[in-house]
C-alpha positions in Angstrom: 106.2 107.2 113.2 104.2 110.4 114.0 103.0 110.4 117.6 100.1 112.3 119.1 101.2 115.7 120.3 99.5 118.8 121.7 101.0 121.2 119.1 100.4 120.9 115.3 103.0 118.7 113.5 104.2 119.7 110.0 105.3 116.9 107.7 107.8 118.7 105.5 109.2 117.8 102.1 112.9 117.0 101.6 115.0 120.1 101.4 116.1 119.1 97.9 112.6 119.1 96.6 111.4 121.4 93.8 108.1 123.3 94.1 106.1 124.1 91.0 105.4 127.7 90.2 103.6 129.5 93.0 101.1 131.2 90.6 99.8 127.7 89.9 99.8 126.2 93.3 99.8 127.2 97.0 102.7 126.1 99.2 102.5 122.5 100.4 102.6 121.4 104.1 100.8 119.1 106.3 99.6 120.2 109.7 98.0 117.6 112.0 96.3 118.7 115.2 96.7 115.5 117.1 95.6 116.1 120.6 95.4 113.0 122.7 92.1 112.7 124.6 91.6 110.9 127.9 89.9 108.0 126.1 92.8 107.7 123.6 96.0 108.3 125.6 98.3 106.5 123.2 96.9 107.6 120.0 99.4 107.5 117.1 99.3 108.9 113.6 101.4 106.8 111.2 101.7 108.4 107.8 100.7 106.6 104.6 102.5 106.8 101.2 99.9 106.3 98.4 101.6 105.7 95.1 99.9 105.5 91.7 101.9 103.8 88.9 101.9 105.2 85.4 104.0 106.8 82.6 104.6 110.6 82.6 103.7 112.7 79.5 100.6 113.7 77.6 100.8 110.8 75.2 100.1 108.4 78.0 97.2 110.2 79.6 94.0 108.2 79.6 95.7 104.9 78.7 95.0 101.7 80.5 98.5 101.6 82.0 98.0 105.0 83.6 94.9 104.3 85.8 97.2 104.3 88.9 98.0 108.0 88.1 94.3 108.7 87.7 93.5 107.3 91.1 96.1 109.6 92.7 94.6 112.6 90.9 91.1 111.7 92.1 92.2 111.4 95.7 94.1 114.6 95.4 90.9 116.4 94.2 88.7 114.8 96.8 90.9 115.5 99.7 92.1 118.9 98.6 95.8 117.8 98.4 97.9 119.7 95.8 100.3 117.7 93.8 102.9 120.5 93.5 106.3 119.2 94.6 109.0 117.1 92.9 110.9 114.8 95.3 112.7 111.5 94.6 111.8 111.6 90.9 108.1 111.8 91.8 105.3 114.5 91.7 104.0 114.5 95.3 101.4 116.1 97.4 101.3 116.2 101.3 98.0 116.3 103.2 95.8 114.1 105.3 92.7 111.9 105.2 90.9 112.8 108.4 93.8 113.4 110.8 96.0 110.7 109.3 99.0 112.2 107.3 99.4 111.0 103.8 101.8 111.5 100.9 100.4 111.1 97.4 102.9 110.3 94.7 103.1 109.9 91.0 106.6 108.6 90.0 107.9 110.6 87.0 110.4 108.0 85.9 108.8 105.5 83.5 106.6 102.7 84.9 109.4 100.2 85.0 111.5 102.5 87.3 108.8 103.4 89.8 110.7 101.9 92.7 113.3 104.7 92.4 110.7 107.0 93.9 108.9 104.6 96.3 111.9 103.4 98.2 113.4 106.9 98.9 110.0 108.5 99.7 109.1 105.7 102.2 112.5 106.1 103.9 112.4 109.9 104.1 108.9 110.1 105.5 109.4 107.0 107.7 106.5 105.2 106.3 106.3 101.5 107.4 105.8 98.9 104.8 102.3 98.2 105.9 101.4 101.8 105.0 102.8 101.9 101.5 99.7 101.6 99.2 100.5 100.9 95.6 97.8 101.6 93.0 98.1 100.1 89.5 96.4 98.5 86.5 95.6 94.8 86.6 94.9 92.7 83.5 93.7 89.7 85.5 90.7 91.6 86.7 87.7 92.6 84.4 87.6 96.3 83.4 86.5 98.5 86.3 86.8 95.9 89.0 88.9 96.8 92.0 90.7 94.6 94.5 92.3 95.9 97.8 94.9 93.5 99.3 97.3 93.7 102.3 100.1 92.0 100.3 100.9 90.0 97.2 103.4 89.3 94.4 104.1 91.4 91.3 101.9 89.3 89.0 104.3 90.0 86.1 103.6 93.7 86.4 107.0 95.4 85.8 106.2 98.5 87.8 105.2 96.5 90.8 108.3 94.3 90.3 110.6 97.3 90.3 109.0 98.7 93.5 109.5 95.4 95.3 113.1 95.4 94.2 113.6 98.8 95.8 111.9 97.6 99.0 114.5 94.8 99.4 112.3 92.3 97.7 109.6 92.6 100.3 106.0 92.2 99.2 104.0 92.8 102.5 102.6 96.1 101.4 99.0 97.0 100.5 98.0 97.4 96.9 94.8 98.6 95.1 94.5 96.8 91.8 92.3 98.4 89.1 91.0 95.9 86.5 91.6 96.8 82.8 90.8 93.3 81.4 92.9 91.3 78.9 93.9 92.1 75.3 91.3 90.9 72.8 92.2 88.2 70.4 95.9 88.3 69.4 96.4 91.9 70.2 99.9 92.8 71.4 100.0 93.3 75.2 102.0 96.5 75.1 99.7 98.0 72.5 96.8 97.1 74.7 98.3 98.7 77.8 99.1 101.9 75.9 95.6 102.1 74.3 92.8 104.4 75.6 89.6 103.0 76.8 86.4 102.6 74.7 83.5 104.9 75.8 81.9 102.0 77.7 85.1 101.0 79.4 85.8 104.6 80.2 82.5 104.9 82.1 83.3 101.7 84.0 86.8 103.1 85.0 85.4 106.4 86.0 82.9 104.7 88.3 85.6 102.5 89.7 87.8 105.4 90.5 85.1 107.0 92.6 84.6 103.7 94.4 88.4 103.6 94.9 88.5 106.9 96.6 86.1 105.7 99.3 88.0 102.4 99.6 91.3 104.2 100.2 89.7 106.5 102.7 88.3 103.4 104.6 91.7 101.7 104.5 93.6 104.7 105.8 91.2 105.4 108.7 90.3 101.8 109.7 92.8 99.4 108.2 91.9 96.1 106.6 88.6 95.9 108.4 85.4 94.0 107.6 84.4 97.0 105.4 87.3 96.2 103.1 86.3 92.5 103.0 82.8 93.6 101.9 84.2 96.0 99.4 86.3 93.3 97.7 83.3 90.9 97.7 81.1 93.6 96.1 83.7 94.3 93.5 84.1 90.7 92.6 80.4 90.3 91.7 79.7 93.9 90.6 79.0 92.8 87.0 77.1 89.6 87.9 73.4 89.9 87.2 71.0 88.0 89.4 
């Protein structure tokens, strides 16, 4: 846990990490100026690990199964966090939301082996289970509908199942589910997951990703507050016409 201190604190990557070429990216480090005020004498800054699930490689970009990656990229752009370091088989970026330290991660093993990144990253950065946010596609939700929960099962999602396995079977970690809908008719599920969105679906997903950025920011800064409850309710009925 990172405690409030009078001097800036640097959250450093593991010494065995690999940085991408400097001409493409600036060096990565997180500096948090956490000066305790008289009104907040015991202020603490606990880091978050925000992990998007997906498959690496150009052929999978823009597919339904990769919306978790897209959410991480959107947060990276919004918060100015460079994804420029390889650690624990993941592409990571270190930064903050407000003054709260965060590590963004896109596991570079395939979806079904995502836990090989999540477990070691959480251990290295000393991220408590309640601050590991997993972002992934969800077929049980309509396309473009989001759901933010403090815990849950794997729902037959192999990526989530693998992550749980690498967290000793524990499931009490937050997750942001991004709805992608169900396969139409008798379409094969795997083919559906690896298919790109239609133009209409793409617009819905793009709008959802923007809403997701704000939801993640609210969660990191305020936890599972009434704002998250209202967010989930709004998402549930977002396509219902009165």
